[in-house]
C-alpha positions in Angstrom: -169.3 -14.9 28.6 -167.3 -12.0 26.7 -164.3 -10.1 27.9 -163.1 -7.2 26.2 -159.5 -5.4 26.4 -158.4 -2.5 24.5 -157.4 -4.7 21.6 -159.2 -8.3 21.8 -162.8 -9.5 22.4 -163.1 -13.2 24.1 -166.5 -14.8 23.8 -166.9 -18.1 25.8 -169.0 -20.9 24.8 -170.7 -19.1 21.8 -173.4 -21.9 20.4 -172.6 -23.2 16.9 -175.9 -25.5 15.7 -175.3 -28.5 13.7 -177.8 -29.3 11.1 -179.0 -32.1 12.7 -180.2 -29.5 15.7 -176.9 -30.4 18.0 -175.4 -27.6 20.0 -171.7 -27.7 19.4 -169.9 -24.6 21.8 -166.8 -22.2 20.4 -164.4 -19.9 22.0 -163.7 -16.8 19.9 -161.2 -14.6 19.6 -161.1 -11.3 17.6 -159.7 -7.7 17.7 -161.6 -5.0 19.1 -162.0 -2.7 16.3 -162.1 -3.0 12.8 -163.6 -6.3 10.9 -164.6 -8.2 9.5 -161.8 -10.7 9.7 -160.2 -13.5 7.6 -161.2 -16.5 10.3 -159.0 -19.3 11.4 -160.7 -22.4 13.0 -159.5 -25.2 14.8 -161.9 -27.9 16.0 -160.5 -30.2 18.8 -161.6 -33.3 21.1 -159.1 -32.2 23.8 -161.3 -29.4 25.6 -161.4 -25.9 24.1 -160.9 -24.9 27.7 -157.8 -26.6 29.1 -155.9 -27.9 26.1 -152.1 -27.1 25.9 -151.8 -28.0 22.2 -154.4 -25.2 21.3 -152.0 -22.7 22.3 -149.0 -24.8 20.8 -150.2 -25.3 17.3 -151.0 -21.6 17.0 -151.5 -18.8 20.0 -154.8 -17.9 19.2 -154.2 -14.4 21.2 -151.3 -13.7 18.9 -153.3 -14.5 15.9 -156.0 -12.4 16.5 -153.6 -9.4 17.3 -152.3 -9.9 13.8 -155.9 -9.5 12.4 -157.7 -12.7 12.0 -160.7 -13.9 14.1 -160.2 -17.3 16.0 -162.5 -19.9 16.4 -161.9 -22.6 18.8 -164.4 -25.3 19.0 -165.1 -28.9 21.1 -165.9 -31.1 18.6 -169.4 -33.3 18.9 -169.5 -35.1 22.0 -166.2 -33.1 23.7 -165.6 -30.5 26.0 -168.3 -28.1 26.5 -170.3 -29.3 23.2 -173.5 -31.8 23.1 -174.0 -34.9 21.2 -172.2 -38.2 21.4 -168.6 -38.8 20.4 -166.9 -41.3 18.3 -163.8 -40.4 16.6 -163.6 -38.9 13.1 -167.0 -40.1 11.7 -168.6 -36.5 12.3 -166.1 -34.4 11.5 -166.5 -33.7 7.4 -169.9 -33.1 8.1 -169.9 -30.9 11.6 -167.0 -29.4 10.1 -168.6 -28.0 6.9 -171.6 -26.6 8.9 -169.2 -24.8 11.2 -167.2 -23.2 8.5 -170.8 -22.1 7.1 -172.0 -20.7 10.5 -168.6 -18.7 10.8 -168.7 -17.3 7.1 -172.5 -16.2 8.1 -170.9 -14.1 11.4 -170.7 -10.3 10.9 -166.9 -10.4 12.2 -165.9 -12.9 9.5 -165.1 -11.5 5.8 -166.3 -14.9 4.6 -162.3 -16.3 4.4 -161.8 -19.1 6.4 -158.4 -21.4 7.0 -158.2 -24.3 9.4 -155.5 -25.6 11.4 -154.0 -28.0 14.0 -152.4 -31.1 15.3 -153.0 -34.2 14.9 -157.2 -34.9 15.7 -157.2 -31.3 15.2 -155.4 -31.9 11.6 -157.6 -34.9 11.1 -160.6 -32.4 11.4 -159.5 -30.0 8.8 -158.7 -32.5 6.1 -162.4 -34.0 7.0 -164.0 -30.6 6.5 -162.1 -30.2 3.3 -163.1 -33.0 1.8 -166.8 -31.4 1.7 -165.3 -28.7 -0.1 -167.2 -26.1 2.1 -168.2 -22.7 0.5 -165.4 -20.3 1.8 -162.6 -22.7 3.0 -159.8 -21.2 1.3 -156.7 -22.7 3.3 -155.3 -25.8 5.4 -152.4 -25.8 8.0 -152.6 -29.1 9.3 -149.7 -30.3 11.9 -149.2 -34.4 11.7 -152.0 -35.1 9.7 -152.9 -38.6 8.5 -153.7 -39.1 4.8 -155.1 -43.1 5.5 -156.7 -43.8 8.8 -155.7 -47.5 8.5 -152.0 -47.8 7.6 -150.1 -45.2 8.9 -152.5 -44.5 11.5 -154.2 -47.2 13.0 -151.7 -50.2 11.4 -148.6 -50.6 10.1 -147.4 -53.4 7.7 -150.7 -55.2 8.4 -149.8 -55.0 12.4 -152.2 -53.2 14.8 -150.5 -49.8 16.0 -151.7 -50.9 19.9 -149.3 -48.9 21.9 -150.2 -45.4 20.4 -154.2 -46.3 20.3 -154.1 -47.7 23.9 -152.7 -44.5 25.2 -155.1 -42.2 22.9 -158.0 -44.7 24.0 -157.4 -44.9 27.9 -155.8 -40.9 28.4 -156.4 -38.6 25.3 -159.5 -39.3 24.5 -160.8 -41.9 27.0 -160.2 -39.3 30.1 -162.9 -37.2 28.4 -165.2 -39.9 28.1 -164.7 -41.3 31.4 -165.6 -38.0 33.6 -168.7 -37.6 31.4 -169.8 -40.7 31.8 -169.0 -40.1 35.9 -170.9 -36.8 35.7 -174.0 -38.9 34.3 -173.8 -41.5 37.1 -173.1 -44.2 34.4 -169.5 -45.3 35.7 -167.5 -45.6 38.9 -166.0 -42.7 40.2 -162.8 -44.5 40.2 -162.6 -45.2 36.2 -161.2 -42.2 35.4 -157.7 -42.4 37.8 -157.7 -46.5 36.5 -157.6 -45.4 32.8 -155.0 -42.3 33.7 -152.6 -44.7 35.4 -152.9 -47.6 33.3 -150.8 -45.5 31.0 -147.9 -45.6 33.2 -147.7 -49.0 32.7 -148.6 -50.4 29.2 -146.8 -53.7 29.1 -149.6 -55.6 30.9 -152.2 -54.4 28.7 -150.1 -54.6 25.6 -149.5 -58.5 26.6 -153.2 -59.3 26.7 -154.2 -61.5 24.2 -156.8 -61.9 22.7 -157.1 -58.1 22.7 -160.8 -58.6 22.9 -160.0 -59.5 26.8 -159.3 -55.8 27.4 -163.0 -55.2 27.4 -163.2 -56.3 30.6 -161.2 -53.5 31.8 -162.0 -49.8 32.0 -161.0 -49.6 28.3 -163.9 -51.4 27.7 -166.2 -49.2 29.3 -164.9 -45.9 28.0 -163.6 -46.6 24.5 -165.8 -49.4 22.5 -163.9 -47.4 19.3 -160.5 -49.0 20.0 -161.9 -52.6 19.9 -163.8 -51.8 16.3 -160.3 -50.3 15.2 -158.8 -53.8 16.4 -161.3 -55.8 15.2 -161.2 -54.2 11.6 -157.9 -55.2 9.9 -159.3 -54.9 6.4 -158.1 -51.8 4.6 -161.0 -51.6 1.8 -163.7 -51.7 4.7 -166.1 -48.7 4.5 -164.9 -47.8 8.2 -161.5 -46.8 6.5 -162.1 -45.9 2.7 -164.8 -43.4 4.3 -162.2 -41.5 6.8 -159.3 -41.9 3.7 -157.9 -38.3 2.4 -155.9 -39.7 -0.5 -158.9 -40.4 -2.6 -160.2 -37.0 -2.3 -157.3 -34.8 -3.8 -158.8 -33.9 -6.8 -161.8 -32.3 -4.8 -159.5 -30.0 -2.5 -158.9 -26.6 -4.1 -157.4 -24.7 -1.5 -153.5 -24.0 -0.7 -152.0 -26.4 2.1 -148.9 -25.8 4.4 -148.1 -29.5 5.4 -145.8 -29.8 8.4 -145.0 -32.9 10.5 -141.7 -33.9 11.8 -139.3 -37.1 11.3 -140.2 -39.1 14.5 -143.7 -38.5 14.3 -145.9 -41.5 13.3 -148.3 -39.1 11.1 -145.4 -37.8 9.0 -146.3 -41.1 6.8 -149.2 -39.0 6.0 -148.4 -35.5 5.8 -145.8 -36.5 3.3 -148.4 -38.5 1.3 -150.9 -35.9 1.4 -148.6 -33.1 -0.2 -147.7 -35.6 -2.9 -151.1 -36.6 -3.5 -152.1 -32.5 -3.6 -149.3 -31.5 -5.9 -150.2 -34.2 -8.3 -153.7 -34.9 -8.4 -155.1 -31.9 -6.6 -156.8 -29.1 -9.2 -154.1 -27.8 -11.4 -154.8 -24.3 -9.9 -153.2 -25.1 -6.4 -150.6 -27.9 -7.1 -148.1 -25.3 -7.0 -149.4 -23.8 -3.5 -148.7 -26.6 -1.5 -145.7 -26.3 1.0 -144.2 -28.7 3.2 -142.3 -28.8 6.1 -140.4 -31.6 8.1 -138.6 -31.1 11.2 -136.7 -33.2 13.5 -139.5 -33.4 16.5 -141.6 -36.1 17.5 -145.6 -35.7 18.1 -145.1 -32.6 20.0 -145.9 -29.4 18.4 -142.7 -27.3 18.6 -142.7 -23.9 19.7 -140.2 -21.1 19.4 -138.5 -22.4 22.8 -136.2 -24.7 23.8 -138.6 -27.2 25.0 -139.4 -30.1 22.8 -137.0 -28.6 19.8 -133.4 -29.1 20.8 -133.3 -32.4 22.3 -135.0 -35.2 20.7 -135.2 -38.9 22.6 -131.4 -39.2 23.2 -129.8 -36.8 20.5 -129.1 -32.9 20.7 -130.1 -31.3 17.5 -128.7 -27.9 18.1 -130.5 -24.3 18.0 -131.1 -24.5 14.5 -134.0 -26.9 15.6 -136.4 -24.2 17.1 -138.8 -22.9 15.1 -141.2 -20.1 15.0 -144.8 -21.8 14.0 -146.6 -19.1 15.2 -145.3 -16.6 12.3 -144.9 -19.5 9.9 -148.9 -20.1 9.9 -149.8 -16.5 10.2 -148.2 -15.5 6.9 -149.4 -18.4 5.0 -152.9 -17.8 6.2 -152.5 -13.9 5.7 -152.1 -14.2 2.0 -153.7 -17.5 1.3 -157.2 -16.2 2.8 -156.6 -13.2 0.7 -157.0 -15.0 -2.5 -153.1 -14.2 -3.0 -150.4 -16.8 -3.8 -149.1 -17.9 -0.7 -146.3 -16.1 1.2 -143.4 -18.3 1.8 -140.5 -17.2 3.5 -138.1 -19.9 1.9 -136.2 -20.3 -1.9 -137.9 -23.6 -2.4 -141.4 -24.9 -1.1 -140.3 -27.7 0.5 -138.0 -27.2 3.8 -136.4 -30.4 5.7 -134.2 -30.6 8.6 -131.3 -32.6 7.9 -130.7 -34.8 10.7 -126.7 -35.5 11.4 -125.8 -32.4 9.5 -128.6 -30.5 11.8 -129.4 -27.8 9.6 -132.8 -26.9 7.4 -132.6 -27.6 3.6 -134.7 -26.6 0.8 -135.9 -28.5 -2.2 -138.2 -28.0 -5.2 -140.3 -31.2 -4.4 -140.3 -34.2 -2.3 -139.3 -36.5 -2.6 -136.0 -34.4 -3.9 -135.4 -35.1 -7.8 -131.7 -35.9 -7.3 -132.2 -38.8 -4.9 -131.1 -42.0 -6.0 -132.2 -45.5 -4.6 -129.2 -47.3 -3.5 -129.5 -51.3 -2.2 -127.2 -51.9 0.9 -127.5 -55.8 1.3 -127.6 -57.3 4.4 -124.9 -59.9 4.6 -125.5 -62.9 7.3 -123.2 -65.4 8.7 -125.9 -68.0 9.9 -126.8 -66.4 13.3 -126.2 -62.5 12.8 -127.4 -61.8 16.5 -124.8 -59.2 18.7 -123.9 -57.4 15.7 -122.5 -60.1 13.9 -123.5 -59.4 10.6 -122.5 -57.0 7.7 -123.7 -54.5 4.7 -122.5 -54.0 1.9 -123.2 -52.1 -1.1 -122.2 -55.2 -3.5 -124.6 -58.2 -3.5 -123.1 -61.2 -2.0 -123.0 -64.3 -4.2 -123.6 -66.8 -1.4 -126.9 -67.6 0.2 -126.9 -67.8 4.1 -130.0 -68.4 6.4 -129.5 -66.2 10.0 -132.3 -67.9 12.5 -133.4 -66.3 15.7 -135.8 -67.8 18.2 -138.9 -65.1 19.3 -140.2 -66.0 22.6 -143.3 -64.0 23.0 -143.0 -64.2 26.6 -139.5 -62.1 26.0 -140.7 -59.7 23.2 -138.3 -57.1 22.2 -139.4 -53.7 23.5 -139.9 -50.5 21.5 -136.8 -48.2 21.7 -137.7 -44.8 20.2 -139.0 -44.1 16.7 -141.6 -42.5 15.1 -144.5 -43.5 16.7 -147.0 -42.0 19.3 -146.9 -44.7 22.2 -147.1 -43.0 25.4 -143.4 -41.2 26.3 -144.0 -42.1 29.9 -143.9 -46.1 28.2 -141.6 -45.8 25.5 -139.9 -42.2 24.1 -140.0 -41.3 20.9 -137.3 -39.9 18.6 -133.7 -41.0 18.3 -132.7 -43.8 21.5 -129.6 -45.1 22.1 -130.0 -49.2 20.7 -127.0 -51.1 22.2 -129.2 -52.8 24.9 -131.7 -54.1 21.6 -128.8 -54.7 19.4 -127.2 -57.2 22.0 -130.0 -59.4 22.7 -129.8 -63.1 21.3 -133.1 -62.8 19.3 -132.0 -59.6 17.3 -129.9 -59.9 14.0 -127.6 -57.0 13.4 -126.0 -56.3 10.4 -123.4 -53.5 10.7 -121.7 -51.9 7.7 -118.1 -50.3 7.3 -116.6 -46.9 8.5 -117.8 -44.1 6.2 -115.2 -42.6 4.1 -117.0 -39.4 3.7 -120.5 -37.9 4.3 -123.5 -40.0 3.2 -126.7 -38.5 2.6 -129.8 -40.0 2.7 -133.1 -38.0 2.0 -136.6 -39.6 1.0 -138.6 -42.9 1.2 -136.7 -46.2 3.0 -137.8 -49.5 2.4 -136.2 -53.0 2.9 -136.6 -56.4 0.9 -136.6 -59.4 3.2 -136.4 -63.1 2.2 -137.8 -64.7 5.0 -139.5 -68.2 5.9 -143.5 -67.8 5.9 -144.1 -71.1 6.9 -145.8 -69.8 10.1 -147.0 -66.6 11.3 -144.9 -63.9 11.9 -143.8 -60.1 12.5 -140.7 -58.1 11.1 -139.3 -55.3 12.6 -136.4 -53.7 11.0 -134.4 -50.6 12.2 -131.9 -48.5 10.4 -129.5 -46.8 12.7 -126.6 -44.4 12.7 -123.6 -46.2 14.7 -121.4 -43.0 16.0 -117.2 -43.3 16.2 -118.0 -44.1 20.0 -120.0 -47.0 19.3 -123.3 -45.9 20.0 -126.1 -46.9 18.1 -129.2 -44.3 17.4 -132.3 -45.1 15.1 -133.1 -43.1 12.1 -135.9 -44.6 10.7 -137.9 -47.8 11.0 -140.5 -50.4 9.9 -142.6 -53.2 11.1 -144.8 -56.1 9.0 -147.0 -58.5 10.0 -146.7 -61.8 7.8 -149.3 -64.0 7.9 -148.9 -68.2 7.8 -148.3 -68.8 4.3 -148.3 -65.2 3.5 -144.4 -65.1 2.3 -143.3 -67.6 -0.4 -139.2 -68.5 -1.2 -139.4 -67.1 -4.5 -140.2 -63.3 -3.7 -139.2 -60.6 -0.8 -141.3 -59.4 1.8 -141.8 -55.4 1.2 -141.2 -53.3 4.6 -141.8 -49.7 4.7 -139.5 -47.9 6.6 -141.0 -44.5 6.4 -139.0 -41.4 5.0 -136.2 -39.2 6.7 -133.7 -36.8 5.9 -130.2 -38.2 7.6 -126.6 -37.3 6.9 -124.7 -40.5 8.0 -121.3 -38.5 8.7 -117.6 -39.6 7.5 -116.3 -41.8 10.4 -119.8 -43.4 11.1 -121.0 -46.5 10.2 -124.7 -47.6 9.0 -126.2 -50.0 10.8 -129.4 -52.5 10.5 -131.1 -54.5 12.8 -134.2 -57.0 12.7 -136.3 -58.5 15.4 -140.0 -60.6 15.6 -141.6 -58.0 17.6 -141.8 -54.2 19.0 -143.9 -54.5 22.4 -145.6 -52.1 23.3 -146.0 -50.7 19.9 -147.0 -53.8 18.6 -149.3 -56.7 19.3 -147.3 -60.2 20.0 -147.2 -62.7 17.7 -147.9 -65.8 19.9 -149.1 -63.7 22.7 -152.1 -66.2 23.0 -150.5 -69.7 22.8 -146.9 -68.4 24.3 -144.9 -70.9 21.7 -141.2 -69.9 21.0 -141.0 -69.7 17.0 -138.3 -70.0 14.7 -138.1 -67.3 12.4 -135.2 -66.9 9.4 -134.2 -64.1 7.2 -132.4 -64.9 4.0 -129.4 -63.0 2.5 -127.2 -63.5 -0.8 -127.4 -65.4 -3.8 -130.9 -64.9 -5.0 -132.2 -64.0 -1.9 -130.9 -60.5 -1.9 -132.1 -59.1 1.5 -131.6 -55.2 1.3 -132.4 -52.0 2.6 -133.2 -49.6 0.0 -131.7 -46.0 0.7 -132.7 -43.0 -1.3 -129.2 -41.5 -1.7 -128.5 -37.7 -2.3 -124.9 -36.9 -3.4 -123.8 -34.4 -0.7 -122.5 -32.1 -4.0 -125.9 -32.0 -5.4 -127.6 -31.7 -1.7 -129.8 -28.4 -1.6 -128.9 -25.1 -0.1 -128.8 -24.3 3.2 -130.6 -21.7 5.3 -131.4 -20.5 8.7 -134.4 -21.3 10.3 
């Protein structure tokens, strides 16, 4: 079907043949006159016919009015496209074939860019790995770099909540409808999967995970069980998808976009770092990074989803016009010219706490100095009894708590993709969690002056490794009224015997750009679970486990913060 207007032509369900004969279908938006045009391609598993994310990432009508042809395609086995769907595996080859098809059309001038968020960002990177002729630029929003760590696992722990939500709803819903239409699945299955997302607790507590095959999840999302079973980051299933090994083969400008409370911010930052160091030298300085304060929802130029994230208000400065940013980027990149960038430096970060945008020449900022903030225990640092110190305590203390798998510590905010109906992402008030008897809490002194933390955050924990255990660690900002909001967090699964008394366990807490204001305090809390985000250790046997964190002396447990002197912080500019 083709629709004409005075300025725009829209063609629906245009057939695009793949090399194996499978037909994928796309919608085309392009200016009514002139041409040929530079072309932007998005490949989605979420249906081109009704996909709010399609319009949110980059409005195709606005982009077409700016002189681009826009192609929005359903990936293999999704929406209107033929074939069978298995997440990610066909996106490299199908993406390469689609780029070749686009370049062969009379309305395309031979220059193609790819864009999109989340899965659509993944499809762009997978195509770029094949280096198809004519693919000249990418603008991936919320993209993974490695599909094991940072997407499917975190610190060796399965991303249960996020992947349950994806498998039951975002991906599984479409599969259920296809199967029902073919008579392969009971009519109620789609409703069962959708309703399960509203209450993931019983699903997340099911152990072993394999028992979930007996539910609708086993019918519509067999890939979920493949992900859960494959905990080897070196397996072919994961390494074949990784972007990190392919940077030397990707010779194009990239606009890297994400947000501090998005689960994929780790991958976005790794992609930027990798491309600036390992990509062909001709494009290393054509890598651009923008990090906002948002969660895993693409921001628009309105207040929705931008001003308030979790429980905190970030001000009107958090609003951002993604359409204009991407249109200007692609206009120059697809013309083969140096990229048009609106800001004084190629790294633009939203500084939370101060709630302004800051510009830097590189990521992480060169002026960041890693500073150790030591845990100071007292034997049972629960209910805010522990302290923090920049000076290493001389006396070793062991803080002990009981992890009860029947009463797990709930996920409370953070950079995650667990469904919002279950536990909202972002900065969430932590008092309820920090007052539990099974959570160690360490609080620093009131800050005499502002403290800027910009970069990767990690922790070193000296633990008792005799039994299998998980360690969840959260850094929070304690306001003057006593309320505590999470800034960043990490998680690590420690198999029995993996930790030794002679070395700490290292925990990655992602990255942040946070100003801790004068009068505020820094707090760290540690727990043995985060449900429903991760599986519960002991969920099968139900046995209460004793967990220990050692601090002081040789066991110098600490959080490592990249501190930037406030006087040297980069200049502030408007959005």
